[in-house]
All heavy atoms as an XYZ file, in Angstrom:
922
protein
N       3.416      0.908     16.926
C       4.537      0.482     16.126
C       5.098     -0.851     16.608
O       6.103     -1.304     16.104
C       5.628      1.545     16.135
C       5.250      2.786     15.379
S       4.921      2.399     13.676
C       5.170      3.927     12.923
N       4.432     -1.446     17.582
C       4.835     -2.767     18.056
C       4.832     -3.767     16.905
O       5.689     -4.638     16.816
C       3.898     -3.244     19.172
C       4.326     -4.527     19.828
C       5.626     -4.395     20.613
O       5.920     -3.302     21.134
O       6.366     -5.394     20.684
N       3.869     -3.624     15.999
C       3.771     -4.496     14.833
C       5.066     -4.468     14.028
O       5.568     -5.508     13.592
C       2.586     -4.057     13.971
C       2.583     -4.656     12.607
C       2.236     -5.982     12.418
C       2.928     -3.902     11.496
C       2.225     -6.546     11.153
C       2.923     -4.452     10.230
C       2.574     -5.772     10.063
N       5.622     -3.266     13.793
C       6.861     -3.154     13.027
C       8.019     -3.838     13.728
O       8.852     -4.459     13.076
C       7.203     -1.687     12.766
C       6.425     -0.986     11.676
C       6.865      0.457     11.543
C       6.551     -1.700     10.352
N       8.071     -3.741     15.040
C       9.147     -4.391     15.791
C       9.081     -5.903     15.638
O      10.094     -6.558     15.462
C       9.086     -4.000     17.265
C       9.498     -2.582     17.525
C       9.437     -2.262     19.000
C       9.757     -0.803     19.249
N       9.682     -0.462     20.667
N       7.875     -6.442     15.699
C       7.708     -7.887     15.530
C       8.081     -8.296     14.115
O       8.828     -9.251     13.905
C       6.257     -8.321     15.853
C       6.023     -9.772     15.475
C       5.945     -8.092     17.322
N       7.585     -7.575     13.133
C       7.877     -7.897     11.740
C       9.359     -7.748     11.430
O       9.910     -8.522     10.646
C       7.044     -7.024     10.813
C       7.115     -7.357      9.330
C       6.690     -8.800      9.069
C       6.240     -6.417      8.536
N       9.994     -6.783     12.049
C      11.417     -6.545     11.787
C      12.272     -7.758     12.154
O      13.316     -7.993     11.553
C      11.901     -5.305     12.540
C      13.290     -4.881     12.142
C      13.685     -3.541     12.737
O      13.005     -3.070     13.664
O      14.677     -2.973     12.265
N      11.820     -8.564     13.100
C      12.589     -9.757     13.469
C      12.640    -10.760     12.322
O      13.508    -11.628     12.306
C      12.009    -10.445     14.726
O      10.686    -10.892     14.436
C      12.008     -9.515     15.915
N      11.742    -10.633     11.358
C      11.709    -11.533     10.203
C      12.304    -10.915      8.943
O      12.291    -11.538      7.889
C      10.255    -11.931      9.894
C       9.628    -12.810     10.936
C       8.854    -12.258     11.954
C       9.798    -14.180     10.906
C       8.268    -13.058     12.914
C       9.217    -14.998     11.858
C       8.451    -14.426     12.862
O       7.879    -15.224     13.804
N      12.836     -9.702      9.024
C      13.230     -8.969      7.818
C      14.319     -9.647      6.993
O      14.450     -9.358      5.810
C      13.639     -7.536      8.150
C      14.958     -7.389      8.848
C      15.249     -5.929      9.096
C      16.604     -5.770      9.729
N      16.915     -4.369      9.944
N      15.058    -10.551      7.568
C      16.091    -11.272      6.813
C      15.668    -12.703      6.491
O      16.463    -13.483      5.978
C      17.404    -11.285      7.597
C      17.976     -9.893      7.757
O      17.897     -9.103      6.792
O      18.482     -9.575      8.848
N      14.426    -13.028      6.759
C      13.945    -14.393      6.580
C      13.475    -14.650      5.148
O      12.819    -13.810      4.538
C      12.784    -14.661      7.544
O      12.216    -15.920      7.279
N      13.801    -15.826      4.647
C      13.311    -16.241      3.341
C      12.025    -17.053      3.459
O      11.575    -17.649      2.479
C      14.374    -17.040      2.591
C      15.506    -16.147      2.102
O      15.237    -14.968      1.800
O      16.650    -16.620      2.018
N      11.437    -17.066      4.663
C      10.142    -17.720      4.851
C       9.080    -16.929      4.109
O       9.152    -15.710      3.984
C       9.789    -17.786      6.334
C      10.711    -18.718      7.117
C      10.392    -18.729      8.569
N       9.029    -19.224      8.765
C       8.399    -19.182      9.920
N       8.984    -18.676     10.981
N       7.175    -19.660     10.022
N       8.074    -17.626      3.626
C       7.011    -16.961      2.887
C       6.111    -16.167      3.821
O       5.647    -16.678      4.832
C       6.188    -17.979      2.107
C       6.912    -18.629      0.927
C       6.050    -19.720      0.319
C       7.271    -17.593     -0.120
N       5.870    -14.930      3.452
C       4.970    -14.066      4.210
C       3.553    -14.173      3.667
O       2.585    -14.048      4.404
C       5.443    -12.617      4.138
N       3.434    -14.432      2.345
C       2.115    -14.509      1.720
C       2.196    -15.329      0.450
O       3.148    -15.210     -0.313
C       1.592    -13.110      1.383
C       0.237    -13.092      0.742
S      -0.265    -11.395      0.376
C      -1.867    -11.676     -0.326
N       1.181    -16.143      0.237
C       1.016    -16.889     -1.011
C      -0.423    -16.679     -1.456
O      -1.353    -16.877     -0.681
C       1.247    -18.403     -0.816
C       2.620    -18.690     -0.241
C       1.036    -19.142     -2.134
C       2.817    -20.130      0.178
N      -0.609    -16.281     -2.680
C      -1.945    -16.164     -3.246
C      -1.852    -16.583     -4.704
O      -1.179    -15.941     -5.500
C      -2.535    -14.749     -3.098
O      -3.815    -14.699     -3.702
C      -1.663    -13.682     -3.668
N      -2.485    -17.690     -5.022
C      -2.360    -18.228     -6.372
C      -0.909    -18.563     -6.643
O      -0.276    -19.281     -5.879
N      -0.372    -18.007     -7.704
C       1.033    -18.238     -8.048
C       1.950    -17.133     -7.537
O       3.155    -17.196     -7.724
C       1.176    -18.379     -9.563
C       0.474    -19.607    -10.108
C       0.664    -19.753    -11.606
O       1.595    -19.147    -12.161
O      -0.136    -20.478    -12.208
N       1.388    -16.126     -6.896
C       2.176    -15.000     -6.407
C       2.618    -15.262     -4.970
O       1.833    -15.697     -4.140
C       1.368    -13.714     -6.497
C       0.981    -13.372     -7.914
C       0.069    -12.173     -7.950
C      -0.355    -11.900     -9.364
N      -1.753    -12.103     -9.585
N       3.890    -14.972     -4.708
C       4.465    -15.192     -3.381
C       5.353    -14.015     -3.010
O       5.877    -13.331     -3.881
C       5.347    -16.445     -3.371
C       4.693    -17.704     -3.821
C       5.718    -18.817     -3.900
C       5.113    -20.036     -4.559
N       6.099    -21.093     -4.739
N       5.522    -13.827     -1.708
C       6.487    -12.838     -1.225
C       7.061    -13.341      0.093
O       6.332    -13.852      0.940
C       5.853    -11.429     -1.088
C       6.934    -10.382     -0.842
C       4.781    -11.411     -0.014
C       6.472     -8.950     -1.031
N       8.374    -13.224      0.223
C       9.027    -13.615      1.467
C       9.061    -12.415      2.415
O       8.854    -11.273      1.990
C      10.474    -14.100      1.224
O      11.246    -12.994      0.740
C      10.518    -15.271      0.241
N       9.361    -12.694      3.666
C       9.467    -11.602      4.635
C      10.577    -10.629      4.250
O      10.413     -9.418      4.378
C       9.698    -12.148      6.042
C       8.458    -12.715      6.669
C       8.244    -14.087      6.726
C       7.481    -11.880      7.198
C       7.097    -14.611      7.297
C       6.331    -12.389      7.771
C       6.142    -13.759      7.822
O       4.998    -14.267      8.378
N      11.709    -11.148      3.770
C      12.806    -10.242      3.398
C      12.415     -9.376      2.204
O      12.735     -8.183      2.165
C      14.093    -11.021      3.102
O      13.917    -11.922      2.040
N      11.690     -9.953      1.224
C      11.223     -9.158      0.092
C      10.199     -8.125      0.544
O      10.234     -6.974      0.091
C      10.587    -10.068     -0.965
C      11.566    -10.954     -1.682
C      10.853    -12.000     -2.526
O       9.790    -12.505     -2.171
N      11.469    -12.339     -3.660
N       9.306     -8.534      1.423
C       8.297     -7.619      1.967
C       8.966     -6.430      2.639
O       8.603     -5.276      2.402
C       7.401     -8.372      2.954
C       6.355     -7.571      3.722
C       5.375     -6.911      2.784
C       5.624     -8.473      4.715
N       9.968     -6.707      3.459
C      10.669     -5.642      4.172
C      11.401     -4.711      3.205
O      11.286     -3.489      3.290
C      11.634     -6.236      5.195
C      12.098     -5.221      6.170
C      13.254     -4.511      6.119
C      11.401     -4.766      7.329
N      13.324     -3.642      7.181
C      12.193     -3.787      7.934
C      10.192     -5.101      7.906
C      11.814     -3.132      9.104
C       9.811     -4.459      9.063
C      10.615     -3.489      9.648
N      12.139     -5.297      2.250
C      12.920     -4.504      1.302
C      12.024     -3.642      0.403
O      12.259     -2.444      0.236
C      13.775     -5.425      0.432
C      14.614     -4.690     -0.596
C      15.399     -5.628     -1.503
O      15.491     -6.834     -1.207
O      15.915     -5.129     -2.516
N      11.006     -4.254     -0.176
C      10.112     -3.506     -1.070
C       9.352     -2.409     -0.313
O       9.159     -1.313     -0.842
C       9.114     -4.437     -1.754
C       9.731     -5.418     -2.706
N      10.795     -5.130     -3.528
C       9.417     -6.711     -2.965
C      11.104     -6.181     -4.248
N      10.287     -7.162     -3.919
N       8.930     -2.705      0.904
C       8.188     -1.694      1.671
C       9.088     -0.534      2.082
O       8.631      0.605      2.135
C       7.489     -2.319      2.879
O       8.420     -2.851      3.790
N      10.363     -0.800      2.362
C      11.313      0.284      2.653
C      11.432      1.226      1.451
O      11.381      2.449      1.587
C      12.704     -0.267      2.972
C      12.885     -0.661      4.419
O      12.020     -0.337      5.265
O      13.909     -1.316      4.716
N      11.577      0.627      0.271
C      11.722      1.436     -0.950
C      10.456      2.234     -1.247
O      10.533      3.409     -1.597
C      12.079      0.535     -2.134
C      13.474     -0.037     -2.047
C      13.770     -0.969     -3.199
C      15.162     -1.563     -3.065
N      15.447     -2.540     -4.117
N       9.316      1.584     -1.098
C       8.057      2.281     -1.364
C       7.801      3.366     -0.326
O       7.312      4.450     -0.664
C       6.890      1.289     -1.425
C       5.533      1.865     -1.813
C       5.589      2.620     -3.137
C       4.486      0.754     -1.871
N       8.151      3.115      0.925
C       7.979      4.133      1.971
C       8.826      5.370      1.653
O       8.350      6.509      1.797
C       8.368      3.569      3.331
N      10.049      5.152      1.191
C      10.908      6.278      0.810
C      10.297      7.050     -0.360
O      10.326      8.283     -0.384
C      12.300      5.772      0.449
N       9.732      6.324     -1.309
C       9.088      6.970     -2.456
C       7.879      7.789     -2.007
O       7.696      8.921     -2.451
C       8.670      5.927     -3.491
C       7.982      6.534     -4.683
C       8.720      7.152     -5.685
C       6.601      6.522     -4.791
C       8.092      7.743     -6.779
C       5.963      7.108     -5.878
C       6.714      7.710     -6.866
O       6.081      8.305     -7.937
N       7.070      7.208     -1.128
C       5.893      7.925     -0.617
C       6.321      9.215      0.072
O       5.738     10.275     -0.155
C       5.070      7.030      0.343
C       4.411      5.882     -0.429
C       4.014      7.856      1.080
C       3.794      4.806      0.465
N       7.354      9.132      0.894
C       7.855     10.329      1.579
C       8.340     11.378      0.576
O       8.089     12.570      0.748
C       8.987      9.967      2.535
C       8.525      9.280      3.783
C       9.708      8.951      4.686
C       9.272      8.227      5.925
N      10.408      7.886      6.809
N       9.024     10.929     -0.486
C       9.538     11.885     -1.467
C       8.398     12.510     -2.273
O       8.472     13.674     -2.650
C      10.547     11.220     -2.404
O       9.918     10.339     -3.302
N       7.357     11.749     -2.555
C       6.224     12.262     -3.335
C       5.319     13.170     -2.505
O       4.818     14.167     -3.007
C       5.382     11.107     -3.888
C       6.031     10.350     -5.015
S       6.279     11.337     -6.497
C       4.595     11.621     -7.007
N       5.093     12.798     -1.244
C       4.104     13.505     -0.425
C       4.709     14.525      0.519
O       3.978     15.353      1.066
C       3.283     12.490      0.384
S       2.375     11.333     -0.659
N       5.994     14.470      0.731
C       6.634     15.419      1.637
C       6.020     15.393      3.021
O       5.851     14.339      3.606
N       5.650     16.556      3.518
C       5.112     16.642      4.882
C       3.602     16.394      4.923
O       3.020     16.373      6.003
C       5.430     18.005      5.483
O       4.826     19.023      4.707
N       2.979     16.226      3.765
C       1.541     15.931      3.720
C       1.296     14.576      4.370
O       1.836     13.568      3.938
C       1.063     15.912      2.269
C      -0.435     15.676      2.140
O      -0.975     14.808      2.841
O      -1.063     16.352      1.320
N       0.511     14.562      5.401
C       0.241     13.322      6.134
C      -1.129     12.734      5.820
O      -1.651     11.925      6.582
C       0.378     13.567      7.646
C       1.796     13.836      8.098
C       2.701     12.630      7.906
O       2.400     11.531      8.339
N       3.816     12.840      7.217
N      -1.722     13.133      4.686
C      -3.027     12.582      4.338
C      -2.895     11.084      4.067
O      -1.838     10.607      3.649
C      -3.604     13.303      3.114
O      -2.793     13.113      1.986
N      -3.968     10.339      4.318
C      -3.919      8.894      4.084
C      -3.650      8.571      2.614
O      -3.939      9.373      1.725
C      -5.321      8.414      4.474
C      -5.866      9.482      5.353
C      -5.249     10.756      4.866
N      -3.103      7.393      2.391
C      -2.834      6.896      1.048
C      -3.864      5.818      0.749
O      -4.101      4.928      1.561
C      -1.405      6.306      0.961
C      -1.174      5.648     -0.392
C      -0.361      7.381      1.230
N      -4.494      5.903     -0.408
C      -5.440      4.866     -0.806
C      -4.654      3.728     -1.454
O      -3.769      3.963     -2.281
C      -6.508      5.426     -1.764
C      -7.442      6.359     -0.970
C      -7.280      4.305     -2.442
C      -8.544      6.979     -1.761
N      -4.984      2.502     -1.038
C      -4.359      1.307     -1.611
C      -5.472      0.497     -2.267
O      -6.358     -0.016     -1.586
C      -3.630      0.472     -0.536
C      -2.982     -0.742     -1.164
C      -2.593      1.320      0.194
N      -5.407      0.400     -3.593
C      -6.459     -0.253     -4.375
C      -5.940     -1.569     -4.931
O      -4.879     -1.620     -5.554
C      -6.868      0.673     -5.522
C      -7.879      0.083     -6.477
C      -9.233      0.100     -6.171
C      -7.479     -0.475     -7.682
C     -10.173     -0.426     -7.050
C      -8.413     -0.998     -8.573
C      -9.747     -0.975     -8.243
O     -10.669     -1.503     -9.102
N      -6.663     -2.647     -4.702
C      -6.250     -3.930     -5.252
C      -7.031     -5.076     -4.647
O      -8.076     -4.876     -4.019
N      -6.469     -6.292     -4.820
C      -7.159     -7.482     -4.345
C      -6.174     -8.644     -4.187
O      -5.570     -9.064     -5.173
C      -8.264     -7.869     -5.331
C      -9.061     -9.060     -4.922
N     -10.028     -8.987     -3.951
C      -9.029    -10.347     -5.337
C     -10.577    -10.186     -3.801
N      -9.977    -11.018     -4.628
N      -6.002     -9.116     -2.977
C      -5.232    -10.332     -2.679
C      -3.935    -10.451     -3.470
O      -3.652    -11.465     -4.087
C      -6.091    -11.571     -2.909
C      -7.253    -11.678     -1.954
C      -7.998    -12.971     -2.181
C      -9.190    -13.065     -1.253
N      -9.918    -14.317     -1.437
N      -3.155     -9.425     -3.451
C      -1.877     -9.407     -4.165
C      -0.785     -9.108     -3.145
O      -0.984     -8.258     -2.262
C      -1.909     -8.324     -5.250
C      -0.778     -8.391     -6.205
N       0.491     -8.005     -5.875
C      -0.725     -8.821     -7.492
C       1.291     -8.174     -6.909
N       0.566     -8.665     -7.908
N       0.355     -9.773     -3.225
C       1.434     -9.492     -2.263
C       1.829     -8.017     -2.190
O       2.222     -7.529     -1.139
C       2.594    -10.350     -2.777
C       1.936    -11.489     -3.471
C       0.705    -10.893     -4.114
N       1.680     -7.300     -3.288
C       2.031     -5.878     -3.253
C       1.073     -5.070     -2.381
O       1.402     -3.965     -1.960
C       2.096     -5.303     -4.665
C       3.296     -5.819     -5.467
S       4.890     -5.656     -4.616
C       5.123     -3.905     -4.701
N      -0.100     -5.613     -2.097
C      -1.005     -4.945     -1.147
C      -0.332     -4.896      0.224
O      -0.359     -3.861      0.893
C      -2.346     -5.680     -1.053
C      -3.209     -5.622     -2.294
S      -3.950     -4.012     -2.591
C      -5.234     -3.973     -1.356
N       0.269     -6.018      0.642
C       0.987     -6.039      1.920
C       2.138     -5.044      1.907
O       2.371     -4.339      2.890
C       1.549     -7.434      2.204
C       0.611     -8.483      2.730
C       1.357     -9.798      2.948
C      -0.044     -8.045      4.014
N       2.872     -5.024      0.806
C       3.986     -4.080      0.668
C       3.475     -2.647      0.835
O       4.055     -1.847      1.574
C       4.691     -4.253     -0.701
C       5.684     -3.129     -0.949
C       5.386     -5.606     -0.774
N       2.377     -2.325      0.178
C       1.821     -0.966      0.239
C       1.352     -0.622      1.649
O       1.611      0.490      2.135
C       0.677     -0.825     -0.758
N       0.667     -1.553      2.307
C       0.209     -1.296      3.680
C       1.389     -0.998      4.591
O       1.387     -0.026      5.340
C      -0.569     -2.489      4.240
C      -1.853     -2.802      3.534
C      -2.368     -4.091      3.565
C      -2.575     -1.842      2.848
C      -3.553     -4.404      2.924
C      -3.763     -2.143      2.201
C      -4.258     -3.425      2.238
N       2.408     -1.845      4.518
C       3.578     -1.673      5.368
C       4.331     -0.393      5.020
O       4.802      0.326      5.906
C       4.490     -2.896      5.246
C       5.659     -2.992      6.197
C       5.217     -2.879      7.653
C       6.403     -4.305      5.986
N       4.431     -0.070      3.744
C       5.106      1.165      3.319
C       4.396      2.393      3.865
O       5.047      3.353      4.290
C       5.189      1.220      1.795
N       3.084      2.368      3.863
C       2.326      3.494      4.418
C       2.645      3.672      5.895
O       2.899      4.791      6.364
C       0.826      3.284      4.222
S       0.293      3.436      2.504
N       2.653      2.574      6.627
C       2.961      2.635      8.061
C       4.386      3.157      8.270
O       4.612      4.039      9.099
C       2.779      1.249      8.719
C       3.287      1.249     10.154
C       1.319      0.819      8.668
N       5.328      2.641      7.498
C       6.726      3.078      7.631
C       6.902      4.555      7.280
O       7.797      5.211      7.805
C       7.642      2.231      6.743
C       7.866      0.830      7.253
C       8.784      0.072      6.303
C       9.131     -1.302      6.816
N      10.072     -1.995      5.898
N       6.059      5.065      6.379
C       6.173      6.472      5.995
C       5.374      7.386      6.923
O       5.350      8.593      6.728
C       5.705      6.669      4.545
O       4.310      6.512      4.442
N       4.705      6.798      7.910
C       3.969      7.586      8.890
C       2.591      8.002      8.433
O       2.025      8.968      8.946
N       2.043      7.289      7.477
C       0.726      7.633      6.943
C      -0.264      6.499      7.143
O       0.092      5.336      7.097
C       0.826      7.943      5.448
C       1.511      9.256      5.187
C       1.991      9.364      3.767
N       2.664     10.629      3.570
C       3.910     10.870      3.916
N       4.631      9.939      4.488
N       4.461     12.042      3.714
N      -1.501      6.878      7.310
C      -2.573      5.884      7.353
C      -2.842      5.425      5.924
O      -2.494      6.106      4.964
C      -3.833      6.502      7.947
N      -3.448      4.253      5.801
C      -3.843      3.785      4.486
C      -5.320      3.454      4.493
O      -5.896      3.115      5.511
C      -3.016      2.580      4.034
C      -3.096      1.391      4.959
C      -4.125      0.448      4.835
C      -2.145      1.195      5.944
C      -4.206     -0.637      5.682
C      -2.213      0.111      6.787
C      -3.240     -0.808      6.657
O      -3.317     -1.878      7.494
N      -5.913      3.586      3.325
C      -7.329      3.286      3.146
C      -7.406      2.191      2.082
O      -7.234      2.479      0.891
C      -8.118      4.529      2.697
C      -9.585      4.193      2.473
C      -7.963      5.659      3.706
N      -7.629      0.940      2.499
C      -7.697     -0.138      1.506
C      -9.036     -0.124      0.771
O     -10.092      0.086      1.374
C      -7.564     -1.405      2.353
C      -8.075     -1.022      3.692
C      -7.756      0.445      3.865
N      -8.985     -0.301     -0.536
C     -10.194     -0.407     -1.346
C     -10.041     -1.644     -2.227
O      -9.094     -1.746     -3.014
C     -10.422      0.830     -2.234
C     -10.529      2.101     -1.387
C     -11.680      0.644     -3.075
C     -10.693      3.370     -2.208
N     -10.965     -2.571     -2.094
C     -10.948     -3.792     -2.887
C     -11.496     -3.518     -4.286
O     -12.347     -2.637     -4.471
C     -11.791     -4.871     -2.203
C     -11.597     -6.230     -2.857
O     -10.619     -6.911     -2.491
O     -12.398     -6.585     -3.743
N     -11.023     -4.280     -5.256
C     -11.450     -4.090     -6.649
C     -12.938     -4.361     -6.855
O     -13.503     -3.943     -7.862
C     -10.632     -4.964     -7.621
C     -10.798     -6.452     -7.292
C      -9.178     -4.557     -7.604
C     -10.174     -7.387     -8.306
N     -13.563     -5.050     -5.904
C     -14.984     -5.377     -6.037
C     -15.916     -4.267     -5.549
O     -17.129     -4.394     -5.655
C     -15.294     -6.677     -5.296
C     -14.568     -7.847     -5.930
O     -14.604     -8.027     -7.134
N     -13.874     -8.625     -5.117
N     -15.346     -3.198     -5.017
C     -16.157     -2.076     -4.545
C     -16.701     -1.339     -5.774
O     -15.959     -1.080     -6.728
C     -15.310     -1.125     -3.663
C     -16.066      0.134     -3.321
C     -14.858     -1.844     -2.402
N     -17.990     -0.997     -5.784
C     -18.565     -0.281     -6.933
C     -17.857      1.054     -7.191
O     -17.419      1.734     -6.259
C     -20.022     -0.041     -6.519
C     -20.301     -1.037     -5.450
C     -18.992     -1.284     -4.754
N     -17.766      1.404     -8.456
C     -17.041      2.610     -8.880
C     -17.523      3.871     -8.158
O     -16.711      4.674     -7.719
C     -17.187      2.781    -10.403
C     -16.496      3.995    -10.961
C     -15.011      3.881    -10.855
N     -14.388      5.115    -11.305
C     -13.115      5.238    -11.545
N     -12.321      4.219    -11.379
N     -12.620      6.375    -11.935
N     -18.828      4.058     -8.001
C     -19.320      5.279     -7.354
C     -18.899      5.325     -5.884
O     -18.628      6.397     -5.346
C     -20.830      5.443     -7.516
C     -21.628      4.349     -6.824
O     -21.138      3.241     -6.620
N     -22.858      4.655     -6.494
N     -18.808      4.181     -5.235
C     -18.339      4.134     -3.839
C     -16.852      4.485     -3.772
O     -16.420      5.211     -2.879
C     -18.603      2.750     -3.243
C     -18.093      2.588     -1.827
C     -18.915      3.403     -0.831
N     -18.383      3.212      0.505
C     -18.029      4.203      1.317
N     -18.202      5.455      0.951
N     -17.534      3.961      2.501
N     -16.075      3.988     -4.726
C     -14.645      4.318     -4.786
C     -14.468      5.825     -4.938
O     -13.650      6.441     -4.246
C     -13.956      3.572     -5.952
C     -13.930      2.063     -5.667
C     -12.541      4.102     -6.180
C     -13.489      1.223     -6.854
N     -15.242      6.432     -5.829
C     -15.149      7.875     -6.035
C     -15.535      8.641     -4.773
O     -14.889      9.641     -4.433
C     -16.024      8.286     -7.218
C     -15.490      7.766     -8.537
C     -16.425      7.987     -9.715
O     -17.533      8.537     -9.520
O     -16.041      7.606    -10.841
N     -16.548      8.164     -4.053
C     -16.937      8.810     -2.787
C     -15.817      8.717     -1.753
O     -15.555      9.676     -1.021
C     -18.215      8.177     -2.225
C     -19.445      8.533     -3.019
O     -19.467      9.526     -3.734
N     -20.480      7.718     -2.899
N     -15.158      7.561     -1.690
C     -14.047      7.384     -0.742
C     -12.908      8.326     -1.102
O     -12.360      9.016     -0.238
C     -13.571      5.915     -0.718
C     -14.657      5.009     -0.123
C     -12.267      5.787      0.074
C     -14.392      3.521     -0.292
N     -12.556      8.371     -2.372
C     -11.471      9.253     -2.815
C     -11.803     10.709     -2.481
O     -10.956     11.436     -1.955
C     -11.198      9.082     -4.324
C     -10.618      7.699     -4.600
C     -10.252     10.175     -4.828
C     -10.526      7.352     -6.073
N     -13.013     11.109     -2.761
C     -13.416     12.493     -2.480
C     -13.366     12.806     -0.989
O     -12.988     13.912     -0.599
C     -14.821     12.767     -3.029
C     -14.865     12.824     -4.543
O     -13.798     13.001     -5.172
O     -15.969     12.669     -5.102
N     -13.732     11.858     -0.145
C     -13.737     12.126      1.295
C     -12.331     12.079      1.897
O     -12.040     12.791      2.851
C     -14.664     11.150      2.030
O     -14.151      9.845      1.993
N     -11.450     11.263      1.327
C     -10.083     11.144      1.856
C      -9.169     12.230      1.295
O      -8.263     12.697      1.972
C      -9.508      9.736      1.549
C      -8.043      9.635      1.913
C     -10.303      8.659      2.273
N      -9.385     12.628      0.050
C      -8.510     13.578     -0.651
C      -7.040     13.193     -0.527
O      -6.212     13.956     -0.030
C      -8.715     15.000     -0.115
O     -10.029     15.432     -0.318
N      -6.707     11.995     -1.009
C      -5.322     11.526     -0.850
C      -4.360     12.265     -1.773
O      -4.753     12.768     -2.832
C      -5.416     10.057     -1.264
C      -6.496     10.044     -2.289
C      -7.502     11.057     -1.790
N      -3.134     12.307     -1.358
C      -2.081     12.845     -2.207
C      -1.659     11.780     -3.229
O      -1.178     12.102     -4.312
C      -0.878     13.252     -1.338
C       0.245     13.930     -2.071
C      -0.093     15.356     -2.507
O      -1.013     15.952     -1.950
O       0.576     15.846     -3.428
N      -1.858     10.519     -2.861
C      -1.358      9.407     -3.667
C      -2.318      8.232     -3.590
O      -2.893      7.959     -2.538
C       0.017      8.995     -3.124
C       0.805      7.919     -3.833
C       1.208      8.367     -5.233
C       2.055      7.592     -3.021
N      -2.482      7.525     -4.713
C      -3.255      6.283     -4.754
C      -2.314      5.197     -5.266
O      -1.739      5.322     -6.349
C      -4.481      6.395     -5.690
C      -5.449      7.463     -5.188
C      -5.179      5.039     -5.801
C      -6.606      7.752     -6.132
N      -2.146      4.147     -4.472
C      -1.343      3.003     -4.885
C      -2.294      1.933     -5.397
O      -3.289      1.629     -4.737
C      -0.527      2.454     -3.707
C       0.423      3.435     -3.035
C       1.066      2.785     -1.813
C       1.493      3.906     -3.999
N      -2.003      1.348     -6.551
C      -2.896      0.351     -7.137
C      -2.109     -0.873     -7.582
O      -1.098     -0.743     -8.276
C      -3.649      0.952     -8.319
N      -2.588     -2.048     -7.176
C      -1.971     -3.292     -7.633
C      -2.730     -3.876     -8.813
O      -2.305     -4.849     -9.402
C      -1.914     -4.341     -6.507
O      -3.246     -4.708     -6.138
C      -1.159     -3.819     -5.307
N      -3.858     -3.286     -9.125
C      -4.698     -3.705    -10.252
C      -4.956     -2.473    -11.117
O      -4.722     -1.346    -10.681
C      -6.042     -4.244     -9.745
C      -5.947     -5.304     -8.669
C      -5.452     -6.645     -9.169
O      -5.622     -6.934    -10.374
O      -4.890     -7.396     -8.367
N      -5.471     -2.692    -12.314
C      -5.774     -1.563    -13.181
C      -6.788     -0.650    -12.502
O      -7.787     -1.100    -11.961
C      -6.337     -2.046    -14.513
C      -6.556     -0.924    -15.492
C      -7.032     -1.414    -16.851
O      -6.870     -2.598    -17.164
O      -7.574     -0.580    -17.593
N      -6.506      0.627    -12.520
C      -7.349      1.625    -11.866
C      -7.770      2.654    -12.894
O      -6.931      3.274    -13.544
C      -6.576      2.286    -10.717
C      -7.403      3.215     -9.896
C      -8.210      2.722     -8.890
C      -7.378      4.579    -10.128
C      -8.981      3.578     -8.114
C      -8.145      5.441     -9.362
C      -8.947      4.933     -8.355
N      -9.067      2.819    -13.043
C      -9.577      3.803    -13.999
C      -9.273      5.211    -13.487
O      -9.451      5.490    -12.300
C     -11.086      3.642    -14.171
C     -11.512      2.286    -14.684
S     -10.976      1.980    -16.371
C     -12.101      3.025    -17.244
N      -8.803      6.076    -14.350
C      -8.492      7.447    -13.919
C      -9.703      8.125    -13.274
O     -10.839      7.902    -13.673
C      -8.117      8.153    -15.219
C      -7.744      7.069    -16.163
C      -8.565      5.881    -15.772
N      -9.407      8.939    -12.288
C     -10.456      9.699    -11.620
C      -9.920     11.085    -11.305
O      -8.889     11.221    -10.638
C     -10.918      9.003    -10.337
C     -12.016      9.747     -9.617
C     -13.257      9.926    -10.208
C     -11.797     10.300     -8.361
C     -14.265     10.627     -9.556
C     -12.791     10.995     -7.704
C     -14.023     11.158     -8.305
O     -15.013     11.857     -7.660
N     -10.573     12.078    -11.815
C     -10.158     13.478    -11.671
C      -8.697     13.592    -12.091
O      -8.304     13.061    -13.114
C     -10.438     13.984    -10.255
C     -11.924     14.037     -9.949
C     -12.206     14.672     -8.611
C     -13.714     14.758     -8.403
N     -14.058     15.342     -7.124
N      -7.875     14.229    -11.281
C      -6.477     14.386    -11.644
C      -5.549     13.530    -10.782
O      -4.373     13.829    -10.662
C      -6.054     15.859    -11.574
C      -6.197     16.417    -10.171
O      -6.807     15.801     -9.304
N      -5.652     17.582     -9.947
N      -6.097     12.458    -10.207
C      -5.271     11.601     -9.342
C      -4.352     10.733    -10.157
O      -4.732     10.143    -11.164
C      -6.153     10.729     -8.448
C      -6.769     11.499     -7.310
C      -8.085     11.905     -7.356
C      -6.002     11.837     -6.207
C      -8.642     12.626     -6.331
C      -6.544     12.563     -5.164
C      -7.880     12.953     -5.238
O      -8.415     13.669     -4.215
N      -3.113     10.648     -9.673
C      -2.115      9.795    -10.276
C      -2.040      8.514     -9.456
O      -2.058      8.552     -8.229
C      -0.755     10.500    -10.247
C       0.364      9.676    -10.820
S       1.954     10.509    -10.670
C       2.328     10.225     -8.949
N      -1.977      7.382    -10.124
C      -1.826      6.116     -9.399
C      -0.439      5.565     -9.635
O       0.189      5.828    -10.663
C      -2.872      5.068     -9.829
O      -2.729      4.832    -11.222
C      -4.269      5.510     -9.506
N       0.016      4.813     -8.682
C       1.323      4.166     -8.779
C       1.127      2.692     -8.559
O       0.389      2.260     -7.720
C       2.258      4.754     -7.717
C       3.597      4.075     -7.560
C       4.441      4.271     -8.819
C       4.312      4.578     -6.339
């Protein structure tokens, strides 16, 4: 959790944490959004500590999702949009996540809900 302590020193900063194309996020936005998402993850998953799948590609919300997972006490499994569909399904089946977070369009799979 040393990482969180270091990042927390920037939580009020308006410095940019990430720029990709036209999308940007500041450290303060990263901290605020990840706090909210972490609370949501905790409310959705309760005591289930299974990893959360994070699906997307080079989007600031990927950082938010990664940090939210850490803040909620869960591991995350990143999956890039370029991964073949059958590999994604194999990962989902092996992880059996309670939740899948997606920053890009995600095709439905079994009864998994994406956020």
